DSSP file (Angstrom, degrees, kcal/mol; ACC not computed):
  #  RESIDUE AA STRUCTURE BP1 BP2  ACC     N-H-->O    O-->H-N    N-H-->O    O-->H-N    TCO  KAPPA ALPHA  PHI   PSI    X-CA   Y-CA   Z-CA
    1    1 A M     >        0   0    0      0, 0.0     4,-2.5     0, 0.0     3,-0.2   0.000 360.0 360.0 360.0 -39.8 -104.6   75.7  -19.7
    2    2 A E  H  >  +     0   0    0      1,-0.2     4,-1.9     2,-0.2     5,-0.2   0.873 360.0  54.3 -58.9 -36.4 -106.7   78.6  -21.0
    3    3 A D  H  > S+     0   0    0      2,-0.2     4,-1.4     1,-0.2    -1,-0.2   0.886 108.5  48.5 -68.9 -31.2 -105.7   80.7  -18.1
    4    4 A L  H  > S+     0   0    0      1,-0.2     4,-0.9     2,-0.2    -2,-0.2   0.912 112.3  50.0 -66.8 -42.0 -102.0   80.1  -18.9
    5    5 A M  H  X S+     0   0    0     -4,-2.5     4,-0.8     1,-0.2     3,-0.4   0.851 105.9  54.6 -68.6 -30.7 -102.6   80.9  -22.5
    6    6 A Q  H  < S+     0   0    0     -4,-1.9     3,-0.4     1,-0.2    -1,-0.2   0.861 109.7  48.8 -71.1 -34.3 -104.5   84.2  -21.7
    7    7 A N  H  < S+     0   0    0     -4,-1.4    -1,-0.2     1,-0.2    -2,-0.2   0.695 107.4  57.2 -76.8 -13.3 -101.3   85.2  -19.7
    8    8 A A  H  < S+     0   0    0     -4,-0.9    -1,-0.2    -3,-0.4    -2,-0.2   0.619  79.1 110.3 -88.7 -15.1  -99.1   84.3  -22.7
    9    9 A V     <  -     0   0    0     -4,-0.8    10,-0.1    -3,-0.4     2,-0.1  -0.411  69.0-128.5 -67.4 133.4 -100.8   86.6  -25.1
   10   10 A T        -     0   0    0     -2,-0.2     2,-0.2     9,-0.1    -1,-0.1  -0.413  21.4-158.4 -81.6 156.5  -98.7   89.5  -26.1
   11   11 A H        -     0   0    0      1,-0.2     3,-0.1    -2,-0.1     5,-0.1  -0.607  39.5 -63.6-122.0-176.9 -100.0   93.0  -25.8
   12   12 A L  S >  S-     0   0    0     -2,-0.2     3,-1.1     1,-0.1    -1,-0.2  -0.333  71.9 -81.1 -64.7 152.4  -98.9   96.2  -27.6
   13   13 A P  T 3  S+     0   0    0      0, 0.0    -1,-0.1     0, 0.0    -3,-0.0  -0.151 113.6  36.1 -52.2 152.9  -95.3   97.3  -26.8
   14   14 A G  T 3  S+     0   0    0     -3,-0.1    -2,-0.1     3,-0.1     0, 0.0   0.363  78.0 109.4  91.3  -2.3  -94.8   99.2  -23.6
   15   15 A H  S <  S-     0   0    0     -3,-1.1    -3,-0.1    -4,-0.1    -1,-0.0   0.525  83.2-124.9 -88.2  -8.0  -97.3   97.3  -21.5
   16   16 A G        +     0   0    0      1,-0.1    -1,-0.0    -5,-0.1     2,-0.0   0.833  44.9 172.7  68.4  33.7  -94.4   95.7  -19.4
   17   17 A T     >  -     0   0    0      1,-0.1     4,-2.4    -6,-0.0     5,-0.2  -0.335  45.8-112.3 -62.2 157.2  -95.6   92.0  -20.0
   18   18 A L  H  > S+     0   0    0      2,-0.2     4,-2.5     1,-0.2     5,-0.2   0.883 118.6  48.0 -61.5 -40.2  -93.3   89.3  -18.9
   19   19 A F  H  > S+     0   0    0      2,-0.2     4,-2.9     1,-0.2    -1,-0.2   0.924 111.1  49.8 -64.5 -42.2  -92.5   88.3  -22.4
   20   20 A E  H  > S+     0   0    0      2,-0.2     4,-2.9     1,-0.2     5,-0.3   0.930 113.0  47.8 -67.2 -43.6  -91.8   91.8  -23.5
   21   21 A E  H  X S+     0   0    0     -4,-2.4     4,-2.2     2,-0.2    -2,-0.2   0.918 112.7  47.8 -54.1 -50.9  -89.5   92.3  -20.4
   22   22 A M  H  X S+     0   0    0     -4,-2.5     4,-2.4     2,-0.2    -2,-0.2   0.904 112.9  49.3 -56.8 -46.4  -87.7   89.0  -21.2
   23   23 A Y  H  X S+     0   0    0     -4,-2.9     4,-2.5     2,-0.2    -2,-0.2   0.928 112.1  46.6 -61.4 -49.1  -87.3   90.0  -24.8
   24   24 A L  H  X S+     0   0    0     -4,-2.9     4,-2.6     1,-0.2     5,-0.2   0.870 112.7  52.0 -65.7 -37.8  -86.0   93.6  -24.1
   25   25 A E  H  X S+     0   0    0     -4,-2.2     4,-2.3    -5,-0.3    -1,-0.2   0.908 112.3  43.8 -64.3 -41.6  -83.6   92.1  -21.5
   26   26 A A  H  X S+     0   0    0     -4,-2.4     4,-2.2     2,-0.2    -2,-0.2   0.927 112.7  53.1 -68.1 -39.2  -82.2   89.6  -24.0
   27   27 A K  H  X S+     0   0    0     -4,-2.5     4,-2.3     1,-0.2    -2,-0.2   0.941 112.3  44.7 -63.7 -47.6  -82.0   92.2  -26.7
   28   28 A S  H  X S+     0   0    0     -4,-2.6     4,-2.5     1,-0.2    -1,-0.2   0.880 110.8  52.3 -62.4 -40.2  -80.0   94.5  -24.5
   29   29 A K  H  X S+     0   0    0     -4,-2.3     4,-2.2    -5,-0.2    -1,-0.2   0.862 110.3  51.4 -62.0 -35.7  -77.7   91.7  -23.3
   30   30 A G  H  X S+     0   0    0     -4,-2.2     4,-2.2     2,-0.2    -2,-0.2   0.880 108.8  49.1 -70.0 -41.0  -77.1   90.9  -27.0
   31   31 A K  H  X S+     0   0    0     -4,-2.3     4,-2.9     2,-0.2     5,-0.2   0.932 111.1  50.7 -60.8 -46.2  -76.2   94.5  -27.8
   32   32 A A  H  X S+     0   0    0     -4,-2.5     4,-2.9     2,-0.2    -2,-0.2   0.933 111.4  47.5 -56.2 -46.5  -73.8   94.6  -24.8
   33   33 A E  H  X S+     0   0    0     -4,-2.2     4,-2.6     1,-0.2    -1,-0.2   0.903 112.3  49.4 -65.1 -39.5  -72.1   91.5  -25.9
   34   34 A S  H  X S+     0   0    0     -4,-2.2     4,-1.6     2,-0.2    -1,-0.2   0.870 111.6  48.1 -59.0 -42.2  -71.9   92.7  -29.4
   35   35 A R  H  X S+     0   0    0     -4,-2.9     4,-2.0     2,-0.2    -2,-0.2   0.908 109.5  53.4 -70.3 -41.4  -70.4   96.0  -28.4
   36   36 A A  H  X S+     0   0    0     -4,-2.9     4,-2.5    -5,-0.2    -2,-0.2   0.927 109.2  49.6 -54.1 -44.4  -67.9   94.3  -26.1
   37   37 A E  H  X S+     0   0    0     -4,-2.6     4,-2.0     1,-0.2    -1,-0.2   0.857 109.0  52.9 -65.4 -32.4  -66.7   92.1  -29.0
   38   38 A S  H  X S+     0   0    0     -4,-1.6     4,-2.0     2,-0.2    -1,-0.2   0.857 107.9  49.6 -68.1 -35.1  -66.4   95.2  -31.1
   39   39 A I  H  X S+     0   0    0     -4,-2.0     4,-2.8     2,-0.2     3,-0.3   0.988 113.6  46.3 -63.1 -59.2  -64.2   96.9  -28.5
   40   40 A L  H  X S+     0   0    0     -4,-2.5     4,-2.0     1,-0.3    -2,-0.2   0.849 111.4  52.3 -56.3 -35.3  -61.9   93.8  -28.3
   41   41 A R  H  X S+     0   0    0     -4,-2.0     4,-3.1     2,-0.2    -1,-0.3   0.926 108.8  50.0 -68.1 -45.1  -61.8   93.4  -32.0
   42   42 A V  H  X S+     0   0    0     -4,-2.0     4,-2.4    -3,-0.3     6,-0.2   0.942 112.2  47.2 -60.8 -49.1  -60.6   97.1  -32.5
   43   43 A L  H  <>S+     0   0    0     -4,-2.8     5,-2.6     1,-0.2     4,-0.4   0.876 111.8  50.7 -66.9 -30.9  -57.9   96.7  -29.9
   44   44 A E  H ><5S+     0   0    0     -4,-2.0     3,-1.8    -5,-0.3    -2,-0.2   0.964 111.0  48.5 -65.3 -51.0  -56.7   93.4  -31.5
   45   45 A V  H 3<5S+     0   0    0     -4,-3.1    -2,-0.2     1,-0.3    -1,-0.2   0.881 111.1  49.9 -60.3 -35.7  -56.6   95.0  -34.9
   46   46 A Q  T 3<5S-     0   0    0     -4,-2.4    -1,-0.3    -5,-0.2    -2,-0.2   0.567 115.4-117.7 -78.2  -6.8  -54.6   98.0  -33.6
   47   47 A G  T < 5 +     0   0    0     -3,-1.8    -3,-0.2    -4,-0.4    -2,-0.1   0.760  59.9 154.0  78.3  24.5  -52.3   95.6  -31.9
   48   48 A V      < -     0   0    0     -5,-2.6    -1,-0.3    -6,-0.2    -2,-0.1  -0.785  44.0-125.7 -88.0 114.7  -53.1   96.7  -28.4
   49   49 A P        -     0   0    0      0, 0.0    31,-0.7     0, 0.0     2,-0.5  -0.285  21.9-156.6 -58.6 145.0  -52.5   94.0  -25.8
   50   50 A V        -     0   0    0     30,-0.1    29,-0.0    29,-0.1    -2,-0.0  -0.962   6.0-145.0-133.6 113.7  -55.4   93.2  -23.6
   51   51 A S     >  -     0   0    0     -2,-0.5     4,-3.0     1,-0.1     5,-0.2  -0.270  28.6-108.2 -71.3 163.0  -54.9   91.6  -20.2
   52   52 A D  H  > S+     0   0    0      1,-0.2     4,-2.9     2,-0.2     5,-0.2   0.903 121.1  54.3 -49.6 -45.3  -57.3   89.0  -18.8
   53   53 A E  H  > S+     0   0    0      2,-0.2     4,-2.3     1,-0.2    -1,-0.2   0.918 110.7  43.4 -60.3 -46.5  -58.5   91.7  -16.3
   54   54 A V  H  > S+     0   0    0      1,-0.2     4,-2.5     2,-0.2     5,-0.2   0.948 114.2  51.3 -63.0 -48.5  -59.3   94.2  -19.0
   55   55 A R  H  X S+     0   0    0     -4,-3.0     4,-2.3     1,-0.2    -2,-0.2   0.919 111.4  47.0 -56.3 -44.6  -61.0   91.6  -21.2
   56   56 A E  H  X S+     0   0    0     -4,-2.9     4,-2.0     1,-0.2     5,-0.3   0.938 111.7  51.6 -62.1 -47.7  -63.1   90.4  -18.2
   57   57 A R  H  X S+     0   0    0     -4,-2.3     4,-0.8     1,-0.2    -1,-0.2   0.886 113.2  43.9 -56.2 -42.4  -64.1   94.0  -17.4
   58   58 A I  H  < S+     0   0    0     -4,-2.5    -1,-0.2     1,-0.2    -2,-0.2   0.887 115.6  47.8 -70.2 -40.8  -65.1   94.8  -20.9
   59   59 A T  H  < S+     0   0    0     -4,-2.3    -1,-0.2    -5,-0.2    -2,-0.2   0.643 112.8  46.9 -78.4 -19.7  -67.1   91.4  -21.4
   60   60 A T  H  < S+     0   0    0     -4,-2.0    -1,-0.2    -5,-0.2     2,-0.2   0.601  86.0 106.7-100.9 -11.2  -69.0   91.6  -18.1
   61   61 A C     <  +     0   0    0     -4,-0.8   -25,-0.1    -5,-0.3    31,-0.0  -0.455  40.8 176.6 -69.2 135.1  -70.0   95.3  -18.5
   62   62 A T        +     0   0    0     30,-1.0     2,-0.7    -2,-0.2    -1,-0.1   0.391  45.4 106.1-118.2   3.5  -73.7   95.5  -19.4
   63   63 A D     >  -     0   0    0     29,-0.7     4,-2.3     1,-0.2     3,-0.2  -0.778  54.4-160.3 -84.6 112.5  -74.2   99.3  -19.5
   64   64 A L  H  > S+     0   0    0     -2,-0.7     4,-2.8     1,-0.2     5,-0.2   0.843  89.4  55.8 -64.9 -37.0  -74.5  100.3  -23.2
   65   65 A D  H  > S+     0   0    0      2,-0.2     4,-1.6     1,-0.2    -1,-0.2   0.894 110.5  45.0 -66.9 -34.9  -73.5  103.9  -22.6
   66   66 A T  H  > S+     0   0    0      2,-0.2     4,-2.7    -3,-0.2     5,-0.2   0.930 112.6  50.5 -65.2 -51.4  -70.3  102.8  -20.9
   67   67 A L  H  X S+     0   0    0     -4,-2.3     4,-2.8     1,-0.2    -2,-0.2   0.907 109.0  52.4 -52.7 -46.5  -69.6  100.3  -23.6
   68   68 A T  H  X S+     0   0    0     -4,-2.8     4,-2.6     2,-0.2    -1,-0.2   0.915 110.6  48.5 -57.0 -45.9  -70.2  103.1  -26.3
   69   69 A T  H  X S+     0   0    0     -4,-1.6     4,-2.6     1,-0.2    -2,-0.2   0.928 113.4  46.3 -66.5 -44.9  -67.7  105.4  -24.4
   70   70 A W  H  X S+     0   0    0     -4,-2.7     4,-2.2     2,-0.2    -1,-0.2   0.871 110.5  53.8 -67.2 -34.3  -65.1  102.5  -24.3
   71   71 A F  H  X S+     0   0    0     -4,-2.8     4,-0.7    -5,-0.2    -2,-0.2   0.962 108.1  49.6 -63.4 -47.6  -65.7  101.7  -27.9
   72   72 A D  H >< S+     0   0    0     -4,-2.6     3,-1.4     1,-0.3     4,-0.3   0.952 113.7  45.7 -58.6 -44.9  -65.0  105.4  -28.9
   73   73 A R  H >X S+     0   0    0     -4,-2.6     3,-2.0     1,-0.3     4,-1.6   0.846  99.0  70.3 -72.3 -24.1  -61.8  105.4  -26.9
   74   74 A S  H 3< S+     0   0    0     -4,-2.2    -1,-0.3     1,-0.3    -2,-0.2   0.690  91.0  65.3 -59.6 -18.4  -60.7  102.0  -28.3
   75   75 A L  T << S+     0   0    0     -3,-1.4    -1,-0.3    -4,-0.7    -2,-0.2   0.681 115.8  20.8 -73.0 -21.8  -60.2  103.8  -31.5
   76   76 A T  T <4 S+     0   0    0     -3,-2.0    -2,-0.2    -4,-0.3    -1,-0.1   0.501  93.4 111.9-128.0  -9.0  -57.4  105.9  -30.3
   77   77 A V     <  -     0   0    0     -4,-1.6     3,-0.1     1,-0.1   -29,-0.0  -0.290  42.2-165.1 -68.1 151.4  -55.8  104.2  -27.1
   78   78 A S  S    S+     0   0    0      1,-0.2     2,-0.4   -30,-0.0    -1,-0.1   0.514  82.7  42.6-109.4  -8.7  -52.4  102.8  -27.1
   79   79 A K  S >  S-     0   0    0    -31,-0.1     3,-1.6     1,-0.1     4,-0.2  -0.999  77.6-136.6-130.9 135.4  -52.9  100.8  -23.9
   80   80 A A  G >  S+     0   0    0    -31,-0.7     3,-1.7    -2,-0.4     4,-0.3   0.827 102.0  65.5 -60.7 -32.3  -56.1   98.9  -23.2
   81   81 A E  G >  S+     0   0    0      1,-0.3     3,-1.7     2,-0.2    -1,-0.3   0.797  86.7  72.3 -60.7 -28.5  -56.2  100.3  -19.5
   82   82 A D  G X  S+     0   0    0     -3,-1.6     3,-0.8     1,-0.3    -1,-0.3   0.593  78.0  76.0 -72.4  -5.3  -56.7  103.7  -20.9
   83   83 A L  G <  S+     0   0    0     -3,-1.7    -1,-0.3    -4,-0.2     3,-0.3   0.825 102.1  41.1 -58.3 -33.1  -60.3  102.8  -21.9
   84   84 A F  G X  S+     0   0    0     -3,-1.7     3,-1.7    -4,-0.3    -1,-0.2   0.217  80.3 116.8-108.0   9.3  -61.2  103.1  -18.3
   85   85 A S  T <  S+     0   0    0     -3,-0.8     3,-0.3     1,-0.3    -1,-0.2   0.772  87.4  31.2 -50.3 -42.1  -59.1  106.4  -17.6
   86   86 A E  T 3  S+     0   0    0     -3,-0.3     3,-0.3    -4,-0.2    -1,-0.3   0.306 107.1  74.6-103.9   6.0  -62.1  108.5  -16.7
   87   87 A D    <   +     0   0    0     -3,-1.7     3,-0.3     1,-0.2    -1,-0.2   0.249  52.3 114.7-104.7  12.5  -64.3  105.8  -15.3
   88   88 A D  S    S+     0   0    0     -3,-0.3    -1,-0.2     1,-0.3    -2,-0.1   0.798  91.3  31.6 -60.3 -26.4  -62.6  105.2  -11.9
   89   89 A T  S    S+     0   0    0     -3,-0.3    -1,-0.3     2,-0.1     2,-0.1   0.612 104.0  90.9 -99.1 -14.7  -65.7  106.5  -10.1
   90   90 A A  S    S-     0   0    0     -3,-0.3     2,-0.2    -4,-0.1    -3,-0.0  -0.470  74.4-127.2 -75.2 146.6  -68.2  105.3  -12.6
   91   91 A S              0   0    0     -2,-0.1    -2,-0.1     1,-0.1   -25,-0.1  -0.664 360.0 360.0 -90.0 154.1  -69.9  101.8  -12.3
   92   92 A S              0   0    0     -2,-0.2   -30,-1.0   -26,-0.0   -29,-0.7   0.385 360.0 360.0-127.3 360.0  -69.8   99.4  -15.1
């Protein structure tokens, strides 16, 4: 049991412990989910229809930079598909 507890002790940030990695992954996932929800909310408020395909693409994206770009575009698009207009070759 002591061996397990020694492995569970947290260290200073940046040491790549299992707990730190799990925490950072969960935090990133939470940010991505929040950003995706914001995009969908902006589109909804603006009255822009969102197909199931577009909704799925937004909600399954985990890249924060891509989601930030889509959020910025969501403020001005008239069609939800226009969020991805320049992303045809980029991965999400």
